[in-house]
N, C-alpha and C positions, 0 to 999 in steps of 0.2 A: 660429511665431505669437507675436506680442508679447503682453504682459500685457493690453493693451487688448482684443485679441481681436475676433472677429466680432460683429456686432450681431444684431438680431432675425431677419434673413434666415438667418443661420447657425444660429440656434436652430431655425428651421423645418426645416432640413435634418436636424439631429440628431433631431428628433421624428419626421420622416417615416421615417428609417432605423430608428429604434427601433420604430415602429409595424409596419414590415415584418417585422422580426425576430420580434416578439411574435406576429404573425399566422402566421408559419412554425412557431413553437413550438407553437401551438394546433393547427395542421394536422398536425404530426407526432404529437401526442398522440391525435388522433382516428383517425389511421391505425393506431394500435395496437389499436383496437377491431375485432378480426377476427370476422366472422360465423361461427357454428358450421357445420361441413360437413355434419353429420347433421341430419335434420328433427326437429321437435318442440320445443315451448316449453320443455320441461324442459332441453334443451341450452342454450337461451338463458338460462335462469335461472342456470345454472352459471357464467355470465360476470359475475355481480354483483360479485365483487371487483375485476375490471378496470374495470367501469363506475363503481363507487364511487370508485376511485382517480382515474379520469378527471374525474369531477364535481368532486371536491375540488381537483384540480390546475387545472382550468379556472377555477374560482372564484379560486384563488390568483393565477394569471397575469392574470386579468381585473382583480383588485384592484390588482396592481402597475401594470397599464396605466393604470387610472383615476388612481391617485395619482401616477404618473410624469407624466401629462398635467397634473395640477394643480400639481405641483412646477415643471414647466417653464414654466407661465404666470407664474412669478415670475422666470424667467431673463431677463437683459438682454443678455448677450454670451456667446460661446463662447470658452473658454480651453482650452489643452492639457490641463490637469488635468480639466476637465469632460468632454472627449472620452474620455479614458482611463478615468475612473471610470464613465462611461456604458457603455463597451464591456465593462468588467468586470462591471457589473450584468447586461448582456445575456448575457454568457457564463454566469454562474451560473444565470440563468433558463433558459438553453438545456439545462441538465442535468435540468430537471424532467420532460421526457418519459421519460427513462431511469429515473429514480427512481420515477415513477408507474407505469411498466410493470412494474418490479421488484416494487413493492408489490402490485400486482394479481395478478401471476403467482405470487407467493409467498403469496397469500391472507392478507396482513396479518400475516406472521410478525413476531416480535420484532426480528430482525435487519433485515428489510426496512423496518419502521417506524422504526427508529433511523436508517437511511440516509436515509429520506424526510424525517424531521424535520431532519436535518443539511442537506439540500438546501433546506429551508424557511428556515433561518437564514442560509445562505451569501449570498444576495443582499443582506442587510443590511450585510455587510462593505463593499460598494461603495455602497449606497444612502445610508448615513449620511454618509460624507464627500462624496458627490455633493450631498446637501442642504446640507452645510456650505459647499461651494464656491458653490452658487447663492445661499445666504444672504449670502455675502460679496460677490459680484459682481452680484447681481440687485436686484430691487425692494426698496426700503427703506421703512420706515414702520411705524406701529402695527399695521396689518392683517397685513402680511407677518411681523412679529415674532410676532404671535399665532399665525399659521399654523405657523411653524417651531417654535415652542415646544410647541404642542399635538401636532404630529405626531412630534416628537422624543420626547416623553414617551410617546406611544402606541407608538412603536417600541421603546422600552426595555421597556415592559410586555409587548409581543409576544415579545421575546427571553426574558424571564423565564418566560412561559407555556410557550414551547417547551422551555426547560431543565427545568421541572417536568414537562412531558409526557414528555421523554426519560427522566427518573427513574421516572415512573409506568409507562413501557413495560415495565420489568422486572417489574412486577406483572401488567400486562395490556396488550398492544399497543393495545387499543381505548381505553385511557385516553390513550395518546399521540396516537391519531387524534382523540380528543375534544379534546385541547389544540390540535391543528392546526385543527379546525373552529371552536373558540372564537376563535382569532386571526382566521380568515377572517370570522367574524361581527363581530368588533370593527372590522375594516377594510372592512366590506361596502360602505360608501359613502365617497367621497372627503371628503364633509362630512356629518356626521350628529350626532344628539343626543349620541352617545357622546363627541364632542369636548369637551363640557362637563366630563367627568370628568378631563380632562387640562389644563384651563385654570388660571388663577391662583386 
């Protein structure tokens, strides 16, 4: 593929493929919610760690989907680099069902929480350069610059929160989970009043 790349029709195909993969990821996560074999609500209550891990992970994947959608609204053409960075992002997100299941089954142990937080940071390894490629080849102008600047700063803040959360996990795993919840809250909407905190 040349540097010129595909235009908007190609962008639509990349988005459709990404939407499909993310839908499968969510489906795999919900399939990890196994109903108890024995009767009684008390058996259901014992599943709260698995359910809580699912809720947090569903929110995380949903937030990535919303922001991925908004990011690609700025894309104008498909390049080789965009394709491979997007595949890398989807690969790292596909690890979430495993780390979420591990977190729930291990009842939020320190080790499981650290693995989970690592899986939260990993997609950013591909999302950041993916955004850089779309910024370089996509829509230009003041509005696009503002969007990229704000979300990049928010992404840096999220990584710092995760790192602090990882350190706090050695004091209590729940502090690490609290950090992950804080990041989810920070990114809860693709566009929110919190964006003003990362403006000029």
